[in-house]
C-alpha positions, 0 to 999 in steps of 0.5 A, a space after each residue: 343391355 344396361 352394361 352395354 350402354 355404359 360401355 358405349 358411353 365410356 368409349 365415346 368419352 375416351 375418343 372425345 378426350 383423345 381428339 381434344 388432346 391432339 387438337 391442343 398439341 397442333 395449336 401449340 406447335 404453330 404458336 412456337 413457329 410464329 415466335 421464332 419468326 425473327 430467327 429467320 430474318 434476312 441479313 446482307 453484306 456491306 462492302 466499304 472501300 476507298 481510293 488512295 488519299 483518304 479513309 472511311 469510318 463505319 459507325 465512327 470506326 475507321 477501317 484500314 482499306 477495304 472491309 466487308 460487314 454483315 447487317 440485319 435487313 433495315 440496319 442504318 449505317 453511318 459512313 464518314 470519308 476523311 481525306 488525307 493531307 493534300 487530298 479532297 473528298 470527291 464523291 461516293 460511288 457504287 451502290 449509292 441508290 439510297 444515298 441522299 447526296 453522293 458528294 457529302 462526305 458524311 452519309 447514312 445507308 439503310 441496308 436493304 440489300 448487298 451493297 458495295 460503296 467506295 469513297 473517292 478522293 483526289 488531289 485538288 486542282 490548283 487555284 487559278 487566277 486571271 491576269 489582264 494586261 493592256 497598255 496606253 499609247 506609246 508602247 506595248 507589253 512584250 512579256 507575257 503580251 497583252 490580253 487575258 492570261 490564266 495562271 496557277 495561284 502563287 506563280 510569279 509572272 514576268 512583265 516587260 514593257 517596251 516603249 515605241 520611238 518618241 515615248 518612254 515608260 512611265 509606270 505600271 498601274 491598276 492592281 499593282 500591289 503584287 508587282 515587284 517594282 511599278 516603275 521598272 520596265 522589266 519586273 514581275 507580279 505574283 498571282 494571288 488574285 485576279 488582276 488588271 494592270 496597265 503599262 503606261 507610257 508618255 511621250 518624250 518632250 522635244 528639245 528645242 534648238 538653241 
């Protein structure tokens, strides 16, 4: 009986030791999966392109045309659009929901999805100025006429003043710094600003009979 009791005690001890060993093994496996969680992080693509007239630098590296990059989720990427000579940057288009200002040539993007973004460039429209022309009594401006006209910067505009009967042309007045000859009825003005000019006439004195 005593031997049987000792045998039971030994069996119980062995079973207990085996149970503890299995429990420890399971906990160790779960811990390993947790430490490898970063290996399962998401990554996304960022496609960058541009229209004709400029290029884009991604993280300060200029790319030759369209390029596709892969980033871990949450990566912050800088984009800088630089226009070619004779062009200007317009805006960013595409997946611009995270862009603060689409009209800013330098932006940053936090990559939290698959994004495609394009830098848009254009030839800038010409600068334009207004030319307002009027005349005093005794004549009119026949070329280009009287009123307000709009011209591209640098354009040379012909001016022709015509007196009526009994009057003669005196001179051009107003913003006359770019008029070729202020004393000529037919002259021109170069448009480098907004100008107001007037054609001035005066009457021809009557000659008394002797």
